[in-house]
C-alpha positions as CSV (number, residue, x, y, z in Angstrom):
1,M,6.8,-10.9,-4.0
2,R,5.6,-13.0,-1.6
3,D,1.7,-12.6,-0.7
4,D,2.8,-12.5,3.0
5,E,5.6,-9.7,2.9
6,L,5.3,-6.6,4.7
7,L,6.4,-3.5,3.4
8,T,7.7,-0.4,4.4
9,V,6.3,3.1,3.3
10,P,9.5,3.6,1.2
11,E,9.4,0.4,-0.2
12,A,5.3,1.0,-1.0
13,M,6.1,4.1,-2.4
14,A,8.6,3.0,-4.8
15,R,6.4,0.0,-5.8
16,L,3.4,2.1,-6.4
17,K,5.7,5.0,-7.7
18,I,4.1,7.5,-5.7
19,G,5.2,10.1,-3.3
20,R,5.0,9.9,0.6
21,S,2.1,12.0,1.0
22,A,0.1,10.2,-1.7
23,L,1.1,6.9,0.1
24,Y,-0.1,8.3,3.6
25,D,-3.7,9.5,2.1
26,L,-4.2,6.1,0.8
27,L,-3.6,4.6,4.2
28,R,-5.6,7.4,5.9
29,T,-8.5,7.2,3.7
30,R,-8.4,3.1,4.2
31,R,-8.1,2.9,0.1
32,L,-5.0,0.7,0.9
33,A,-4.5,-1.8,4.1
34,S,-1.9,-1.1,6.6
35,L,-0.9,-2.5,10.1
36,T,1.2,-1.0,12.6
37,I,3.6,-2.8,14.8
38,G,5.2,-0.8,17.3
39,R,5.6,2.7,15.9
40,A,6.4,1.2,12.4
41,R,3.8,1.1,9.5
42,R,3.7,-1.5,7.4
43,I,1.8,-2.2,4.2
44,P,1.1,-6.2,3.5
45,A,2.3,-6.7,-0.4
46,H,-1.2,-8.5,-1.1
47,A,-2.9,-5.0,-0.2
48,L,-0.7,-3.4,-3.1
49,A,-1.8,-5.9,-5.4
50,D,-5.5,-5.4,-4.3
51,Y,-5.3,-1.8,-4.4
52,V,-3.9,-1.9,-8.1
53,Q,-6.8,-4.5,-9.2
54,R,-9.5,-2.2,-7.9
55,H,-7.9,0.8,-9.6
56,L,-7.8,-1.1,-12.7
57,E,-11.3,-2.5,-12.6
58,E,-12.7,1.1,-11.7
59,A,-10.8,2.5,-15.1
60,A,-12.1,-0.1,-17.4
């Protein structure tokens, strides 16, 4: 996975192994960064890694 890679919503869902509603909740509450290009929502791969790292640190 490249740090500058932009993922679609289904790709991000698959990598996090969560459903569509859960992913959109993360995006809506800004716990997961994203950008919109036209009408397409994209999630930077590094944002997923940052989210997972924060989640692990909070659990420790």
